[in-house]
N, C-alpha and C positions, 0 to 999 in steps of 0.2 A: 801591534802592526805599525811598521815604519811609514814615513811620508811617501816613499816610492811605491809601497804596496797600496796605500790609500789612493794615490794618483792613478795607478793601474786599474784599481777597482772602479773608480769613477769613470775612467776612459772606457772600460768594458760596458758599463751600464748605459753610457750616453751614446755609444756607437750606433749608427743607423743600421738596424737589422737587415733592411732590404739591400743596402750597399754591401754588407758583409756576405749575405747570401749570394749576391752577384759575383763578388770577388772569389768566393769559395768555388762556385760553379765554373767560373772562367778558368780558374787554376786547374781544375779537374779536366776541363775540355782541352786546355793547352797541353796537358799530358797526353791526351788522345791524339792531338795534332803531331806531337813528337813521335808517337807510335806510327802514325800514318807516314811521316817522313822517313822513318827507318825502313818501313815496308817498301815505299816507292823507290828508295835507293837500292835496296836489296833486289827488287824485282825489275828495276829499270823502267818504271812507269813514267808516263808523261801526262801531267795534269795542268789544265788551264782553267782558271776561274775568272769570269767576267763580272764586273760590278758596274751597273748602270743606275741612273736615277737623276733627279733634278739637282741643281746646285744645293749644297748643304744637306743632302739626304743622309749623310753619315758613312759614305764610302771610305774616307780616309781613316776614321776611327775603327771601323770594322777590320780593315786590312791590317792596321797596326796591331790589333789584338791577335789576329791570326798568325802573323809573322814574328811576333815578339820573342818567342823562344825557339824559333827554327834556325837551322843552319843557313847562314847567308850564302854559302857556296852553292846550295841546291835550291835556294828560294829567291825569286826575283819579282819585284813590283815594277810594272810598266805603266807610266803615265805620260803619254806622248803630248808634246806641245803643238803649237800651230804648225800646219804643214808648210813645207818650203815650196818654192817654185818647182823644184824637181819632183817633189811628192805630188804636186797637183798635175804634173804632166805624165805621171806613171800610172800603172794599173792601181786602182784604189787600194786593194788589199796588200799591195807590195810593201808598203811601209810598215805593216804589222808583222809580216812573215819572219823577219830576222829576230823578233822577240819571242817567237813561239817556243815552248819548252822542248828540250831534247830529253833523252832518257835520264831518269833520276832527278828530274827537275819539277818543281811546283812554281808556276808563274801566275801572278794575279794582275789582271788588267784593271786599272782605275780609269774607267771609260775605255772604249774600244772602237772597233769599226762601226759600232752602232751610233757613233757621233753623226754619221751621215743621215740617219733616220731621225735624229733629234736636233741638236743645235745647228748643224749645217743646213738642214731643211728649213727650220723655223727662221733662222737669221739670214737666209738667202746666200749662204756661203757655197752652195752647190746649185747646179742647174736642175730643172725638173727632170730632164732626161737622165742626169747622173743619179738622181734620187731613185727614179724608176728602175734603172739598171741595178742599183744596189739592192733594192727590195726584191728584185727578181733573181739575183744571183747569190745572195748571202747564205742561203740554206745549202746550196750546192757546195759553196766553199767550206762551210762548217762540216758537212757530211764527209767531205774529202779528209778533213782533219780526223774525224772519228775513224774512218777507214784506215788511216795511217797508224792507228793505235793510240791516239790521244784521247784523254778523258776531259770532257768539256762541260762546265756548269755555268749557267747564265742567271745572275740575280738582278732583279730590278727593285731598288729601294724606293718605296712610295711614301711620300709625306704630304701632310695637308698644307694648304696655302698659309694658314696662320702660323704653323710650325716653321715653315720655310722663312717667313718674314722675321720671326723671332731669331732664328739662327743666323740669318744674314746680318741682322742688326747687332747681335752679340759678336759676330766676327769682326765687325768694324771697330768695336771697342777693345778687342783683345789684342794686346801688343805682340803676343806670341802666335797669332793667327794671321798676321798681315800678308804672309806669303800666299794665303788662300784668296785674297782679294783679286777680283778680275773685272775688266771693263764690261764684261757681259752680265755681271751680277745685277745691275739695274734693270736688265731686261727679263730677269727670272720671274719677277712678279708682274711686270707690265704685259708680258706675253704669256701669262699663265695659261690662258685658254688655248692658245696656239700649241704650247708644249703638251697640254693634256691631249689634244687631238692627235699630235704627232706620236705621242706615247701609245695611244690606243691603236693607231694604224700599225705601228711597229710590232706591238704584241700580237695582234690578230694575224698579221701576215708572216711573222717569223717564228711563231710558236709551233712546235711540232714534237712528235714522240721521240725523235732521236736527240734533238737539242732543245728541250723545252725551256720556257721561261719560268723562273721561280720568283714569285711576288713576295716581297717583304713589306709588311706594314711597319714603318720605321719611325713613327712619331716618338716612341719610347726608345732611346738609343741603347740602353743596357739590354732590354728585352730583344731588340733587333740583333745586336751583336751575338748574344748567347744562342739565339735560335738559328741564325745563319750558320754558325759553327756547327751546331748540332745537325742541321740539315746536310751540310757538306760532308760531315763524317758518316752520316747514315747512308749517303749515296756512293761513297768510295770504299774500296776493299782494302783492308789491312788486318793484320793478325792481332789477336788479344783485344778485340773491340769490346768496349763496355756498352752493350746494347741498350741497357736501361737508361744510361746517362744521356745518350745521344738522340733520344726521341724529341723532335721539335714540336712546338705548339702549332697546330694547323691554323690557329687564328692569327698567327704571326707570319709564318712562312707556308706557302702553298703553291702548287703548280698552277699556272695561269689557266683560266677558262674564260671563254667569251662572255659567260654569264656575269663575270666580275664587273664588266662594263655596263651591262644591261641592268644589273641590280645596284649600281652605284657603289661598288666595293673598292673602287680606286678613287683617289683624291681628284676632285674636279671643281 
C-alpha cells in the first residue's frame, strides 16, 4: 500500500462519523430540494418561507443550506434593512409586498413583517398603536396571500440564552462573520426577558391553522438545519418525493401549541 492509500485510510478512520452522517443526509435532502424546485417551476407554484428567531439563532446558515444548489433565477433570499423615512410613512406591509414570490419562485425571508412583533416592539421602534394594529391585521394579510395561491411556511428558531451568548461571542472573534455584527447585538442578552415575552405574545396571537408557526429547537445547528429542510419538504407538494427521508424529528420541529409556553418548552 502506497503513502497516498495510507493517508486516505487514516483520514477515513479519523473522520467524525456524526459530521459525515450530517453531510450525507444534507446532500440527499438537497437533491429533494432540487426536485421541489423543478416541480414548482413546472407547475407555476409560489412559495414563501419565513425564518424568525433571536439574533444568532441560525437563520443565515439554514437558508444557505436550502439555497446552495438551487437555481438563482427562481430562488430569492430577502433580508431587508432598516426602514427608510418613506417606509415608515407607508402601509406597514407595503415594503414587503414587492419581494413576494411570483409564479415559479421560491422566496425565503430572513426576518419578515414579524420584526414589528419582535425587535421593533421590544426596542421601541414602533408605537403601541402600530404594534396593536400589526397584531390585529397580520393574519388577514397572510390569509390574503394564501387565497392568492401562495404557499407560506413560518419557522421560529428557538435557542437558549447560554447558546445565544456563545454564538454572539464567537461572531465577534470570527473575521468572516463581521458583516453579522449589529448595534442591537448588545441588547439581545440584556433584553432577553423582554424578547421572550414578545415572542410568546407573537406566537399565541398569530398562530393559526392556515398559517401556523413551526417551532425549531435550534441549539444544535446541524440537527436544526436537517429537520427544517425535512419539515419544509414534507409540507410542500412535488413529484418523486422520498417520503422516508423527509420525516422530521418532532422533538426538533413541531407546530406551535400554547402548552409549549406553559410547560417551559421554549427558551426563557
